[in-house]
C-alpha positions as CSV (number, residue, x, y, z in Angstrom):
1,M,7.1,-31.8,98.0
2,N,8.0,-33.1,101.3
3,P,11.3,-34.3,102.4
4,Q,10.2,-38.3,101.9
5,D,8.6,-38.0,98.4
6,L,11.5,-36.0,97.6
7,Q,14.3,-38.6,98.7
8,R,12.5,-41.2,97.0
9,L,12.4,-39.6,93.6
10,V,16.2,-39.0,94.0
11,E,17.0,-42.8,94.8
12,I,14.6,-43.3,91.8
13,I,16.7,-41.4,89.7
14,T,19.9,-42.9,91.3
15,E,18.8,-46.6,90.4
16,E,17.6,-45.4,87.1
17,L,21.6,-43.9,86.5
18,V,23.1,-47.1,88.4
19,A,21.0,-49.3,86.0
20,A,22.4,-47.3,83.1
21,Q,25.8,-48.2,83.6
22,G,27.4,-51.4,82.3
23,P,28.6,-52.1,78.8
24,A,29.3,-48.8,76.7
25,A,25.8,-47.5,75.0
26,P,25.2,-47.0,71.7
27,A,26.0,-43.7,70.5
28,R,23.0,-41.5,70.6
29,C,21.7,-38.6,68.7
30,S,21.6,-35.4,70.5
31,C,17.8,-34.0,69.9
32,H,16.1,-36.6,71.6
33,A,18.8,-39.7,72.9
34,V,17.3,-41.9,70.8
35,Q,20.0,-44.4,69.3
36,S,22.1,-42.5,66.0
37,D,21.3,-45.6,64.0
38,C,17.8,-45.4,64.1
39,C,17.1,-41.8,65.0
40,P,13.5,-41.2,64.0
41,T,15.1,-37.6,62.6
42,R,16.4,-39.4,59.5
43,L,13.1,-40.5,58.5
44,R,11.9,-36.9,57.5
45,G,13.1,-36.9,54.0
46,V,12.5,-40.3,53.1
47,L,8.5,-39.7,54.1
48,D,8.0,-36.1,52.7
49,A,9.7,-38.2,49.2
50,G,6.6,-40.7,49.7
51,A,7.5,-43.8,51.1
52,T,4.7,-45.9,52.3
53,R,7.5,-48.6,54.1
54,L,9.6,-47.8,56.5
55,G,12.9,-49.9,57.6
56,M,12.8,-48.8,60.8
57,H,13.4,-50.6,64.4
58,A,12.5,-48.7,67.6
59,T,10.9,-50.0,70.8
60,G,7.0,-50.4,70.0
61,G,7.2,-52.6,67.8
62,A,9.1,-54.7,64.6
63,P,9.7,-52.6,61.5
64,G,6.8,-51.6,59.7
65,G,4.9,-49.1,57.5
66,V,3.4,-45.9,58.8
67,S,0.4,-47.5,59.8
68,A,2.4,-49.9,62.0
69,M,3.1,-46.5,64.4
70,I,-0.8,-45.8,64.8
71,D,-3.3,-46.7,67.1
72,H,-6.3,-46.2,65.0
73,T,-8.5,-44.4,68.2
74,L,-12.6,-44.0,69.0
75,L,-13.0,-42.5,72.7
76,K,-15.4,-40.5,72.2
77,A,-18.7,-41.1,75.1
78,D,-21.3,-41.5,72.4
79,A,-19.2,-43.6,69.7
80,T,-21.8,-46.1,68.4
81,R,-21.3,-49.8,67.9
82,A,-21.6,-49.6,64.4
83,E,-18.8,-46.7,64.4
84,I,-16.5,-49.2,66.4
85,E,-16.9,-51.9,63.6
86,K,-16.2,-49.4,61.0
87,L,-12.9,-48.9,63.0
88,C,-12.3,-52.7,62.9
89,R,-12.5,-52.6,59.6
90,E,-10.5,-49.9,59.0
91,A,-7.6,-51.6,61.2
92,A,-8.1,-54.9,59.2
93,E,-7.6,-53.2,56.1
94,F,-4.8,-50.3,57.3
95,Q,-2.9,-52.8,59.2
96,F,-3.2,-50.4,62.2
97,A,-0.8,-51.2,65.4
98,T,-4.5,-51.2,67.3
99,V,-7.6,-50.5,67.8
100,C,-8.0,-48.0,70.9
101,V,-11.2,-48.0,72.0
102,N,-13.0,-47.7,75.7
103,P,-13.1,-50.7,77.8
104,V,-17.3,-51.4,77.1
105,W,-15.9,-52.3,73.3
106,V,-12.7,-54.4,73.9
107,S,-14.9,-57.7,73.4
108,L,-16.4,-56.8,70.8
109,A,-13.1,-55.1,69.2
110,A,-11.2,-58.4,69.6
111,S,-13.8,-60.5,67.9
112,R,-14.1,-58.3,64.9
113,L,-10.0,-58.2,65.0
114,R,-9.1,-62.0,65.7
115,G,-6.6,-63.0,63.1
116,T,-5.7,-59.9,61.5
117,G,-2.9,-58.7,63.5
118,V,-4.4,-56.2,64.7
119,G,-4.4,-55.8,68.7
120,V,-6.7,-54.2,71.1
121,C,-5.8,-51.3,72.9
122,S,-8.0,-49.9,76.0
123,V,-7.5,-47.2,78.3
124,V,-8.0,-47.4,82.2
125,G,-8.8,-44.7,84.4
126,F,-10.2,-42.4,81.4
127,P,-9.6,-39.3,81.1
128,L,-9.2,-38.2,84.4
129,G,-6.9,-40.7,85.9
130,A,-8.8,-40.4,89.0
131,T,-9.8,-43.6,90.3
132,T,-7.8,-45.5,93.4
133,A,-4.9,-47.9,92.4
134,D,-7.2,-51.1,93.1
135,V,-10.0,-49.7,91.1
136,K,-7.6,-49.4,88.0
137,N,-5.8,-52.6,88.9
138,F,-9.4,-54.5,88.6
139,E,-10.3,-52.4,85.2
140,T,-6.8,-53.5,83.7
141,R,-7.3,-57.2,84.4
142,R,-11.1,-57.0,82.8
143,A,-10.2,-55.4,79.8
144,I,-7.2,-57.9,79.8
145,F,-9.7,-60.2,79.8
146,D,-12.1,-59.3,77.8
147,G,-9.3,-59.1,74.7
148,A,-6.8,-56.4,75.5
149,S,-3.5,-56.2,74.3
150,E,-2.5,-53.1,75.2
151,I,-3.3,-50.9,78.0
152,D,-3.3,-47.0,78.4
153,M,-3.5,-45.8,81.8
154,V,-3.9,-42.4,83.1
155,I,-1.9,-41.1,86.0
156,N,-3.4,-39.8,89.4
157,V,-2.2,-36.4,88.2
158,G,-3.5,-34.3,91.2
159,A,-1.2,-36.7,93.3
160,L,1.7,-35.9,91.2
161,K,1.1,-32.2,91.3
162,S,0.4,-32.4,95.4
163,G,4.3,-34.2,95.5
164,D,2.4,-37.5,96.4
165,L,5.3,-39.8,94.4
166,R,4.3,-42.7,96.6
167,T,0.8,-42.9,95.6
168,V,1.9,-42.1,92.0
169,E,4.0,-45.0,92.1
170,R,2.1,-47.3,93.7
171,D,-1.1,-45.6,91.0
172,I,0.9,-46.7,87.8
173,E,2.5,-50.2,89.1
174,A,-1.0,-51.2,89.8
175,V,-1.8,-51.4,86.2
176,V,2.0,-52.2,85.2
177,E,2.2,-55.2,87.2
178,P,-1.1,-57.3,85.6
179,C,0.4,-55.7,82.3
180,R,3.5,-57.2,82.4
181,Q,2.2,-60.6,84.5
182,C,0.2,-61.1,81.1
183,G,2.4,-60.3,78.0
184,V,0.4,-56.9,77.5
185,T,2.1,-53.7,76.6
186,S,1.4,-50.9,78.9
187,K,1.0,-47.2,78.0
188,V,0.8,-44.5,81.2
189,I,-0.6,-41.0,80.2
190,I,0.5,-38.3,81.9
191,E,-1.7,-35.4,80.8
192,A,1.4,-33.2,80.0
193,A,-0.8,-30.1,78.9
194,L,-1.7,-30.1,83.0
195,L,1.5,-30.0,83.9
196,T,5.0,-28.0,84.4
197,D,8.3,-29.6,83.0
198,E,9.6,-30.5,86.6
199,E,6.4,-32.6,87.0
200,K,6.6,-34.3,83.4
201,I,9.9,-34.9,84.2
202,T,9.2,-36.6,87.4
203,A,5.7,-38.5,86.1
204,S,7.9,-40.1,83.1
205,T,10.8,-41.5,85.6
206,L,8.5,-42.7,87.7
207,T,6.4,-44.3,84.4
208,K,9.9,-45.9,83.9
209,A,11.0,-47.0,87.2
210,A,8.0,-49.0,87.2
211,G,8.7,-50.8,84.1
212,A,5.9,-49.4,81.8
213,D,6.6,-50.4,78.0
214,F,5.6,-46.1,77.0
215,V,4.9,-43.2,78.5
216,K,1.9,-41.1,76.6
217,T,1.8,-37.6,76.3
218,S,-2.1,-36.8,76.6
219,T,-6.1,-38.3,76.7
220,G,-7.0,-36.5,73.8
221,F,-9.8,-34.8,76.5
222,G,-7.6,-32.2,78.3
223,P,-6.4,-29.3,78.0
224,G,-4.0,-29.9,75.0
225,G,-2.3,-33.1,73.1
226,A,1.0,-33.9,71.6
227,T,3.4,-31.1,71.4
228,V,7.3,-31.7,69.8
229,A,8.6,-29.9,73.0
230,D,6.9,-32.8,75.2
231,V,7.6,-35.6,73.5
232,A,11.0,-34.8,73.0
233,L,11.3,-33.9,76.6
234,M,9.9,-37.5,77.4
235,R,12.3,-38.9,75.0
236,R,15.2,-37.5,76.6
237,V,14.4,-38.8,80.5
238,V,13.4,-42.3,79.4
239,G,16.1,-43.0,77.1
240,A,15.7,-45.3,74.1
241,E,14.3,-48.1,75.8
242,M,10.9,-47.3,76.3
243,G,8.5,-46.2,73.6
244,V,6.8,-42.5,73.6
245,K,3.7,-42.2,72.2
246,A,2.0,-39.1,71.2
247,A,-1.2,-38.7,71.2
248,G,-4.4,-35.8,71.4
249,G,-4.1,-33.6,67.9
250,V,-2.4,-35.3,65.6
251,R,-4.5,-35.0,62.3
252,D,-2.3,-35.4,59.6
253,L,0.9,-36.9,58.2
254,E,3.0,-33.7,59.1
255,G,2.0,-34.1,62.2
256,L,3.1,-37.5,62.5
257,Q,6.2,-37.2,60.9
258,A,7.1,-34.3,63.4
259,M,6.6,-36.6,66.5
260,V,8.0,-39.1,65.0
261,A,11.2,-36.7,64.4
262,A,11.1,-35.4,68.0
263,G,11.3,-39.6,69.6
264,A,7.6,-40.6,69.0
265,T,7.4,-44.8,68.5
266,R,3.7,-44.5,68.3
267,V,1.0,-42.1,67.4
268,G,-2.8,-42.5,68.8
269,A,-4.8,-40.9,66.6
270,S,-8.7,-40.9,65.1
271,A,-7.5,-39.6,61.2
272,G,-5.4,-42.7,61.0
273,V,-6.7,-43.1,57.4
274,K,-5.9,-40.0,56.5
275,I,-2.5,-40.3,57.5
276,V,-2.0,-43.3,55.7
277,Q,-3.3,-41.8,52.7
278,E,-1.2,-39.0,52.8
279,S,1.6,-41.5,53.3
280,R,1.1,-43.0,50.2
281,G,0.2,-39.8,47.8
282,Q,-3.6,-40.6,48.2
283,K,-6.1,-38.0,48.1
284,P,-7.9,-38.1,52.0
285,A,-11.2,-38.9,52.3
286,T,-13.2,-36.3,54.6
287,A,-12.6,-37.0,58.0
288,T,-14.8,-36.5,60.9
289,P,-12.9,-33.6,63.1
290,S,-11.9,-35.4,66.5
291,A,-10.3,-34.1,70.0
292,Y,-8.0,-37.0,69.3
């Protein structure tokens, strides 16, 4: 990292610390800096007991059940129209937060979910993040035009690992700005499995400084998915004001519980139906294995 980029990171961290000064903040729990009166750790016993509705409030949505925390996801390259339509039917039935689909399916998903209360999430720069900022900006605007209410972008991982923080800043802002203009939720995927802890902290800090709504662990297509340690680290960095999305490898209720306990407020999963059925004490239907 060159001296200019290091200075910029110091400036960003300083700005965040200054912004945090003001009225006394509510007490936070020691495990992941979430306000003590809504700490996700408190949910573990409730979920274990079989609760299907949670009186929870945290960044990322209004109080709701397990399903309201899940982006019902299908991002595989060979997904068919019939599979996307099935995904939308399941999302409407189980009232997931969104369906998460590739850009080519946004218009179809938006038409199928209109009036159901379920949003459409699309991905930008996916899955490598190795497109230019202007391309990501256009891709974001097009997805919003087609009906996306949430955008999950992948950062320029190579620039981050090269210490080129200005490029990473511009990359994130290119997506966050049109989202902000259109009232669309922005999530920034840092692909944590490719990063050192220092790089995860830097990426999360840049994400917060850019004004994104969520920082997200993984694409589900990298060398590893969400881990409890990464979610807890990201929560400590961004504080209680932002959402943290865990994605990649969350395949059952136990996995979701672990991510929530670590500080996640949204989970991306292809096994959403199974997770909700488990939370209701039902025997889950057999699901097709997926990287996500």
